[in-house]
DRENROPA-186091 format. One line per 2 residues: number of its first residue (from 1); their letters; for each residue z, y, x of N, C-alpha, C. Coordinates in steps of 0.02 Angstrom, whole numbers, m for minus. Layout:
NUM> A> Z Y X Z Y X Z Y X; ...
//
This chain:
1> MG> 2780 6122 7519 2804 6088 7482 2783 6178 7424; 2751 6149 7394 2700 6196 7342 2780 6218 7315
3> TG> 2751 6288 7242 2831 6307 7204 2833 6248 7161; 2787 6210 7115 2757 6181 7083 2822 6098 7109
5> TI> 2792 6089 7154 2803 6039 7179 2909 6057 7196; 2944 6088 7197 3006 6105 7209 3024 6113 7145
7> EA> 3004 6141 7098 3026 6154 7054 3021 6057 7016; 2972 6047 7036 2985 5968 7018 3024 5927 7043
9> VR> 3037 5936 7099 3097 5899 7117 3152 5935 7099; 3168 6007 7083 3228 6022 7028 3241 5971 6971
11> RK> 3209 5983 6946 3175 5926 6851 3199 5879 6893; 3223 5854 6916 3234 5773 6915 3312 5774 6943
13> EQ> 3334 5802 6999 3367 5816 7005 3446 5823 6961; 3353 5862 6899 3430 5891 6845 3450 5843 6805
15> VA> 3404 5837 6799 3404 5750 6747 3414 5694 6749; 3418 5706 6829 3470 5617 6835 3530 5651 6818
17> GD> 3577 5690 6821 3623 5734 6828 3648 5731 6743; 3604 5758 6721 3607 5751 6623 3635 5696 6621
19> FA> 3581 5644 6618 3601 5577 6609 3680 5551 6628; 3679 5556 6691 3757 5518 6718 3806 5569 6657
21> SF> 3791 5616 6629 3844 5625 6602 3824 5604 6500; 3783 5613 6479 3730 5584 6432 3758 5519 6401
23> YT> 3736 5462 6453 3739 5388 6434 3832 5375 6465; 3873 5425 6486 3964 5398 6490 3965 5414 6451
25> VR> 3978 5426 6362 3993 5433 6320 3935 5409 6268; 3859 5409 6269 3826 5401 6209 3802 5328 6228
27> HT> 3777 5299 6282 3732 5224 6297 3773 5179 6321; 3761 5115 6328 3781 5087 6361 3742 5072 6418
29> TI> 3740 5114 6463 3724 5119 6538 3683 5049 6583; 3760 5007 6605 3734 4947 6642 3678 4909 6614
31> EM> 3721 4923 6556 3663 4820 6513 3606 4855 6462; 3601 4945 6495 3531 4972 6468 3503 5018 6500
33> AS> 3473 5000 6550 3437 5025 6616 3386 5032 6601; 3360 5004 6578 3268 4969 6532 3265 5059 6498
35> KV> 3309 5069 6465 3317 5098 6416 3312 5180 6440; 3339 5187 6478 3360 5250 6547 3326 5247 6555
37> GE> 3271 5216 6604 3179 5218 6621 3149 5249 6587; 3138 5215 6493 3102 5219 6462 3117 5347 6437
39> VA> 3180 5347 6440 3195 5420 6421 3193 5444 6466; 3206 5439 6540 3185 5454 6570 3091 5498 6591
41> QT> 3073 5439 6592 2984 5440 6591 2954 5469 6562; 2978 5470 6506 2958 5525 6435 2972 5600 6464
43> LL> 3023 5610 6485 3057 5695 6519 3025 5704 6575; 3036 5664 6610 2979 5671 6702 2930 5672 6710
45> GV> 2898 5613 6659 2828 5589 6684 2821 5527 6753; 2872 5525 6763 2887 5442 6804 2944 5423 6796
47> AP> 2947 5354 6795 3012 5320 6796 3033 5329 6833; 3121 5344 6850 3172 5352 6876 3140 5281 6931
49> SA> 3186 5289 6994 3173 5261 7045 3249 5225 6994; 3219 5154 7085 3310 5102 7050 3368 5134 7092
51> ST> 3360 5207 7131 3420 5228 7154 3465 5293 7113; 3431 5298 7066 3458 5339 7012 3481 5300 6962
53> IS> 3442 5256 6931 3464 5235 6885 3554 5179 6927; 3536 5157 6996 3606 5145 7011 3646 5197 7021
55> RL> 3636 5282 7012 3696 5323 7045 3706 5345 6956; 3666 5304 6901 3702 5318 6870 3748 5282 6837
57> NQ> 3750 5231 6864 3769 5148 6849 3822 5179 6862; 3842 5208 6945 3903 5209 7011 3961 5262 6947
59> TL> 3909 5317 6940 3959 5335 6924 3976 5340 6846; 3975 5283 6800 3977 5270 6774 4076 5244 6773
61> SQ> 4039 5170 6796 4103 5157 6851 4171 5197 6849; 4142 5263 6898 4197 5300 6920 4214 5334 6878
63> QF> 4208 5349 6824 4233 5383 6779 4286 5336 6734; 4257 5265 6750 4303 5223 6710 4377 5212 6747
65> EA> 4364 5191 6791 4414 5169 6850 4461 5255 6845; 4431 5334 6856 4466 5371 6832 4525 5347 6787
67> WR> 4487 5349 6734 4504 5345 6655 4586 5273 6659; 4548 5227 6698 4615 5180 6679 4670 5181 6710
69> ER> 4667 5250 6782 4725 5233 6834 4770 5309 6791; 4737 5347 6739 4744 5422 6725 4846 5397 6683
71> PL> 4872 5454 6719 4945 5442 6692 4948 5466 6617; 4993 5415 6599 5014 5441 6514 5052 5475 6506
73> QE> 5059 5497 6443 5129 5531 6447 5178 5485 6426; 5242 5509 6406 5326 5445 6420 5315 5442 6345
75> HW> 5309 5455 6264 5327 5462 6217 5257 5437 6176; 5281 5387 6164 5211 5400 6088 5275 5353 6030
77> RI> 5203 5389 5958 5257 5375 5891 5243 5308 5858; 5218 5265 5911 5147 5228 5880 5112 5178 5914
79> VY> 5121 5111 5930 5074 5097 5982 5042 5014 5940; 4977 5005 5957 4941 4947 5897 4942 4918 5959
81> LD> 4947 4835 5955 4937 4786 6044 4895 4735 5975; 4801 4737 6017 4780 4674 5985 4722 4662 6031
83> GV> 4668 4626 6028 4642 4629 6057 4570 4599 6043; 4490 4583 6087 4454 4572 6036 4386 4536 6067
85> HF> 4352 4487 6061 4334 4467 6089 4236 4447 6105; 4212 4457 6157 4153 4451 6182 4138 4423 6218
87> II> 4056 4394 6274 4043 4338 6280 4020 4374 6342; 4029 4336 6401 4027 4358 6477 4005 4284 6519
89> RH> 3944 4329 6550 3906 4263 6583 3963 4268 6644; 3971 4211 6673 3993 4165 6719 3930 4127 6761
91> GD> 3908 4148 6822 3846 4103 6841 3795 4091 6798; 3806 4024 6776 3745 3987 6748 3754 3964 6666
93> KA> 3830 3965 6635 3877 3991 6589 3905 4053 6556; 3889 4057 6514 3935 4100 6478 3994 4085 6428
95> DA> 4058 4102 6452 4107 4101 6427 4100 4167 6372; 4153 4158 6296 4217 4195 6277 4265 4231 6305
97> MI> 4264 4295 6328 4315 4342 6359 4380 4387 6297; 4399 4391 6314 4447 4429 6260 4480 4510 6306
99> IL> 4460 4563 6267 4484 4616 6293 4552 4636 6271; 4617 4633 6304 4656 4676 6279 4673 4744 6258
101> TA> 4670 4769 6230 4711 4842 6199 4755 4848 6185; 4781 4923 6215 4857 4969 6172 4829 5004 6136
103> LG> 4826 5027 6080 4790 5102 6068 4845 5132 6013; 4853 5192 6046 4961 5224 6047 4933 5299 6012
105> VD> 4976 5291 5961 4992 5350 5930 5057 5421 5927; 4996 5475 5977 5051 5514 6014 5128 5535 5928
107> LT> 5148 5593 5977 5180 5632 5924 5167 5680 5879; 5104 5710 5880 5069 5751 5846 5006 5709 5796
109> GN> 4997 5644 5796 4966 5614 5758 4896 5568 5780; 4901 5592 5857 4833 5587 5883 4825 5517 5924
111> KE> 4756 5470 5919 4760 5412 5926 4746 5412 6004; 4736 5350 6049 4694 5354 6087 4727 5273 6150
113> VL> 4662 5269 6160 4673 5230 6196 4706 5205 6245; 4790 5177 6267 4790 5189 6326 4788 5164 6365
115> AL> 4789 5092 6391 4726 5018 6409 4677 4970 6425; 4662 4940 6434 4617 4889 6435 4620 4849 6463
117> CV> 4615 4759 6461 4621 4713 6507 4604 4659 6489; 4540 4635 6532 4528 4580 6527 4527 4510 6516
119> CA> 4517 4448 6500 4544 4388 6487 4518 4361 6507; 4534 4279 6523 4485 4211 6504 4530 4223 6415
121> EE> 4603 4198 6392 4619 4194 6352 4679 4228 6348; 4705 4225 6275 4770 4283 6253 4813 4248 6274
123> SK> 4860 4287 6313 4906 4241 6342 4966 4297 6383; 5036 4273 6381 5067 4311 6410 5052 4367 6499
125> DG> 5008 4307 6514 5025 4331 6578 4975 4398 6568; 4921 4379 6521 4862 4447 6489 4910 4508 6495
127> WD> 4947 4489 6426 4986 4548 6410 5017 4580 6449; 5073 4545 6488 5117 4556 6538 5055 4611 6582
129> SL> 5026 4589 6613 4978 4633 6642 4986 4692 6599; 4969 4703 6547 4934 4736 6505 4984 4824 6505
131> LQ> 5045 4787 6502 5114 4820 6464 5136 4836 6518; 5121 4784 6575 5153 4846 6642 5120 4897 6663
133> DV> 5050 4875 6656 4983 4935 6680 5026 5003 6639; 5037 4978 6574 5065 5055 6533 5116 5093 6547
135> RR> 5186 5044 6566 5236 5061 6597 5221 5101 6642; 5182 5072 6682 5190 5096 6792 5151 5162 6775
137> RG> 5114 5194 6734 5073 5233 6697 5110 5309 6668; 5166 5277 6646 5234 5314 6623 5233 5308 6555
139> AT> 5194 5278 6511 5222 5241 6449 5275 5213 6447; 5344 5240 6444 5402 5185 6419 5457 5195 6371
141> QI> 5426 5260 6341 5463 5252 6284 5396 5261 6219; 5442 5199 6166 5401 5189 6105 5431 5170 6028
143> DL> 5389 5198 5982 5466 5217 5927 5435 5152 5878; 5347 5131 5891 5359 5053 5846 5307 5013 5882
145> LV> 5290 4973 5871 5259 4938 5889 5238 4890 5859; 5151 4894 5815 5138 4864 5745 5102 4793 5789
147> TD> 5108 4743 5773 5086 4669 5851 5042 4624 5765; 5018 4588 5769 5004 4504 5744 5056 4447 5775
149> GH> 5045 4409 5773 5117 4352 5800 5102 4287 5845; 5044 4304 5922 5026 4297 5953 5106 4286 5975
151> DG> 5101 4220 5980 5178 4193 6060 5195 4223 6129; 5110 4259 6152 5128 4255 6223 5123 4349 6185
153> LL> 5103 4356 6162 5087 4429 6151 5195 4452 6140; 5193 4392 6081 5295 4395 6095 5325 4429 6137
155> AS> 5279 4353 6169 5366 4361 6228 5351 4397 6269; 5311 4424 6280 5294 4491 6323 5317 4527 6298
157> VS> 5307 4570 6252 5317 4642 6234 5419 4626 6213; 5426 4570 6222 5536 4567 6197 5527 4585 6274
159> HW> 5489 4520 6345 5500 4589 6410 5488 4637 6436; 5444 4666 6399 5450 4751 6433 5460 4812 6377
161> FS> 5480 4778 6314 5499 4832 6256 5555 4830 6210; 5611 4790 6257 5640 4751 6226 5672 4761 6133
163> AT> 5685 4849 6196 5739 4874 6127 5675 4915 6092; 5611 4929 6075 5562 4941 6057 5574 4905 5973
165> PR> 5576 4946 5921 5571 4906 5864 5506 4887 5841; 5477 4840 5791 5425 4800 5840 5391 4773 5724
167> QR> 5326 4788 5712 5319 4792 5640 5258 4707 5668; 5262 4699 5602 5213 4599 5617 5168 4642 5570
169> CL> 5097 4617 5577 5049 4653 5538 5043 4612 5477; 5045 4636 5416 5080 4611 5338 5011 4566 5325
171> VH> 4949 4587 5357 4891 4555 5308 4885 4496 5359; 4877 4504 5413 4902 4424 5475 4950 4373 5424
173> KQ> 5010 4423 5418 5074 4360 5384 5032 4324 5318; 4998 4366 5289 4990 4364 5237 4923 4322 5224
175> RN> 4897 4302 5273 4841 4283 5282 4858 4193 5301; 4902 4191 5336 4933 4119 5356 4968 4091 5305
177> VL> 5012 4143 5257 5052 4094 5214 5009 4082 5174; 4959 4132 5140 4913 4079 5095 4854 4019 5108
179> NA> 4864 4026 5157 4828 3961 5194 4851 3895 5200; 4895 3908 5191 4955 3859 5159 4965 3840 5108
181> IP> 4936 3878 5059 4932 3840 4971 4895 3832 4955; 4884 3780 4879 4796 3770 4858 4762 3818 4826
183> RR> 4705 3821 4837 4676 3884 4816 4680 3910 4743; 4672 3860 4722 4677 3881 4624 4731 3937 4602
185> ER> 4777 3932 4672 4866 3957 4649 4871 4025 4709; 4833 4009 4727 4831 4082 4768 4844 4195 4756
187> GD> 4819 4170 4686 4798 4216 4679 4887 4271 4630; 4907 4214 4606 4983 4207 4588 5035 4243 4637
189> VQ> 5020 4192 4692 5068 4188 4747 5054 4247 4811; 4986 4256 4803 5000 4343 4835 4992 4384 4804
191> AE> 4997 4414 4730 5006 4461 4706 5095 4458 4705; 5137 4433 4703 5205 4394 4710 5207 4439 4793
193> LV> 5158 4405 4819 5196 4400 4909 5173 4488 4932; 5136 4521 4893 5114 4584 4908 5196 4620 4884
195> GI> 5203 4602 4827 5262 4653 4781 5313 4669 4819; 5318 4614 4879 5379 4600 4927 5368 4656 4951
197> WE> 5321 4686 4984 5324 4749 5054 5302 4804 5009; 5282 4808 4907 5272 4876 4898 5329 4878 4863
199> QP> 5386 4886 4888 5449 4893 4817 5463 4954 4888; 5496 5015 4855 5516 5054 4881 5563 5069 4925
201> TK> 5597 5012 4918 5658 5020 4972 5674 4954 5025; 5680 4954 5065 5716 4908 5107 5776 4835 5044
203> EE> 5790 4866 5029 5844 4835 5015 5806 4784 4943; 5753 4813 4898 5741 4798 4819 5686 4737 4854
205> AL> 5655 4750 4944 5614 4700 4948 5637 4671 4976; 5718 4629 5010 5751 4624 5036 5771 4538 4968
207> IQ> 5787 4587 4918 5792 4554 4846 5703 4506 4808; 5662 4522 4833 5605 4512 4801 5586 4453 4866
209> LA> 5600 4461 4919 5602 4422 4961 5621 4353 4956; 5700 4370 4928 5767 4300 4920 5710 4261 4873
211> AF> 5714 4295 4827 5664 4275 4761 5608 4236 4740; 5550 4275 4807 5540 4216 4838 5510 4148 4841
213> KA> 5556 4166 4932 5591 4104 4945 5605 4050 4912; 5648 4065 4855 5676 4019 4797 5648 3995 4773
215> KY> 5590 4056 4735 5544 4003 4693 5512 3934 4712; 5475 3966 4773 5432 3925 4799 5448 3847 4841
217> AQ> 5531 3878 4862 5536 3835 4920 5540 3756 4921; 5528 3727 4855 5509 3647 4844 5452 3651 4845
219> RF> 5399 3671 4827 5319 3676 4793 5293 3698 4868; 5292 3744 4915 5263 3764 4949 5287 3760 5022
221> RV> 5312 3713 5041 5367 3731 5116 5349 3735 5171; 5257 3708 5166 5215 3739 5254 5208 3806 5245
223> AL> 5215 3849 5186 5221 3923 5176 5247 3957 5190; 5314 3937 5144 5379 3949 5175 5407 3965 5242
225> RS> 5393 3912 5266 5383 3911 5316 5367 3949 5394; 5288 3968 5374 5246 4026 5393 5274 4089 5374
227> LA> 5283 4099 5306 5327 4172 5307 5398 4199 5343; 5421 4112 5377 5515 4150 5381 5500 4132 5482
229> ED> 5432 4151 5493 5436 4144 5556 5390 4234 5574; 5452 4264 5634 5441 4315 5639 5478 4384 5564
231> EE> 5510 4349 5503 5540 4367 5457 5572 4416 5487; 5597 4398 5542 5631 4484 5551 5604 4556 5562
233> HL> 5542 4565 5578 5465 4601 5589 5439 4629 5522; 5458 4573 5486 5406 4587 5421 5440 4679 5371
235> LT> 5470 4677 5383 5512 4738 5353 5519 4807 5384; 5511 4818 5434 5527 4860 5526 5513 4925 5470
237> FY> 5446 4930 5449 5407 4997 5422 5463 5039 5384; 5500 5002 5348 5553 5029 5275 5600 5081 5348
239> AF> 5589 5072 5422 5651 5119 5444 5603 5186 5452; 5519 5187 5425 5498 5271 5441 5479 5279 5400
241> PQ> 5458 5372 5387 5437 5398 5343 5405 5351 5302; 5381 5378 5258 5352 5339 5172 5261 5350 5174
243> SL> 5258 5399 5216 5188 5445 5243 5134 5415 5296; 5208 5370 5338 5169 5320 5389 5180 5239 5390
245> HR> 5222 5226 5308 5204 5157 5291 5114 5128 5295; 5066 5167 5266 5019 5116 5275 4990 5137 5310
247> HI> 4999 5154 5372 4959 5150 5425 5038 5111 5502; 5074 5080 5462 5074 5041 5526 5138 4991 5480
249> QT> 5101 4949 5400 5116 4885 5376 5062 4836 5405; 5020 4863 5465 4939 4809 5475 4915 4853 5539
251> TN> 4897 4794 5573 4848 4823 5628 4782 4865 5638; 4773 4878 5550 4714 4902 5540 4669 4942 5578
253> AI> 4710 4978 5603 4681 5037 5653 4639 5022 5718; 4664 4965 5723 4655 4937 5799 4588 4882 5807
255> EN> 4576 4853 5727 4555 4808 5732 4491 4864 5662; 4497 4914 5649 4438 4962 5628 4407 4987 5705
257> LF> 4448 5011 5750 4396 5028 5816 4346 4959 5860; 4385 4899 5831 4336 4849 5868 4304 4874 5807
259> SN> 4291 4843 5762 4217 4845 5739 4210 4893 5737; 4207 4947 5740 4143 4994 5783 4110 4979 5845
261> VR> 4166 4958 5891 4137 4967 5932 4105 4885 5951; 4102 4851 5908 4058 4773 5889 3993 4800 5850
263> QR> 3978 4878 5822 3933 4870 5803 3873 4952 5854; 3929 4936 5875 3909 4986 5960 3840 4956 6009
265> TD> 3884 4885 6007 3854 4863 6040 3826 4782 6032; 3797 4777 5980 3792 4732 5951 3724 4693 5978
267> QI> 3662 4742 6026 3605 4727 6043 3650 4668 6120; 3682 4686 6140 3705 4643 6201 3761 4593 6192
269> DV> 3679 4521 6170 3727 4479 6181 3771 4450 6216; 3757 4454 6285 3807 4433 6366 3805 4471 6381
271> FT> 3861 4503 6416 3885 4524 6461 3874 4514 6532; 3851 4538 6563 3856 4509 6642 3885 4501 6692
273> TE> 3939 4523 6690 4005 4541 6714 4063 4561 6682; 4113 4554 6695 4195 4561 6649 4185 4638 6674
275> SC> 4158 4659 6737 4189 4749 6742 4137 4753 6695; 4081 4726 6705 4000 4788 6666 4031 4769 6574
277> CL> 4075 4716 6559 4106 4717 6488 4154 4798 6475; 4182 4763 6533 4261 4819 6534 4238 4899 6531
279> TI> 4187 4904 6557 4157 4999 6572 4118 5001 6500; 4082 4962 6481 4018 4964 6420 4087 4976 6361
281> VW> 4149 4939 6332 4160 4965 6322 4207 5006 6308; 4234 5024 6373 4249 5105 6372 4220 5173 6372
283> AT> 4181 5164 6370 4125 5222 6387 4090 5215 6277; 4091 5150 6234 4078 5175 6196 4129 5172 6158
285> IQ> 4186 5170 6169 4260 5212 6155 4265 5266 6152; 4234 5312 6211 4245 5389 6210 4209 5428 6170
287> DI> 4140 5395 6116 4122 5418 6082 4120 5410 6021; 4168 5356 6017 4212 5343 5927 4279 5396 5916
289> HL> 4263 5440 5856 4292 5467 5808 4378 5467 5833; 4442 5460 5844 4486 5416 5817 4533 5468 5749
291> HK> 4555 5468 5681 4580 5506 5645 4649 5507 5653; 4676 5561 5632 4722 5587 5653 4746 5571 5591
293> IS> 4832 5543 5618 4861 5515 5544 4948 5559 5558; 4966 5565 5497 5025 5613 5473 5084 5577 5520
295> V> 5121 5597 5569 5199 5566 5598 5264 5583 5570
//
């Protein structure tokens, strides 16, 4: 074998290794094998073999499995819980599936995705699986959980983190209340509703809440019933420093993450398998900068 041939082989091996690390954080390897081939052909002058692409996919899968089994630190300042939907193929059909997600904020304000779990639908069983996994890997002390109002999620949280304070997402609550009010009257009602949690203290917020309920109890009974659901968790944020309020009143932090993931995977209409979807979502998240907050 000549010197040129040896160098070409070494070059191919090096590029294969580079692809494994590069695509782990930059691209959705499994679904985009053809793109890997195109770039590799440009660099090497020949298309990579099926075995090379297979090794890239295997490397990505192994790194994801190592990530999902990694130990977690015990104490977290905030954990946001929510889910994001994707279309996944099952045989000759494609179904909407949900990836349940836990996004943590540590004691220094750094954000980190703690766990991902794919389910056919959002349910207590799905959330049980995710929260049990989080505890199993060491995260047992959480200062605050921020959630929406899904019944299955709330039941699971009550079981696995019964002593942890919880903040109900005010954006979701506001939307639910306003949906039960005639469109022509929503503007004024919304201003009064938002004014409740804009009060400087919890005591003043409770006074405004009582006034709101007294004013609209007869006119908008359905809206008031919606407001009363999970009411005890609407003002939890007042127990935390004011600098944290805007970060913990809503689930915006995790929803912004989901929006970013969707933008980066929008070229994939249907994922081929659940495992493929999970791995790609994880790999995409690794390349997203999560902004630190003041805790």
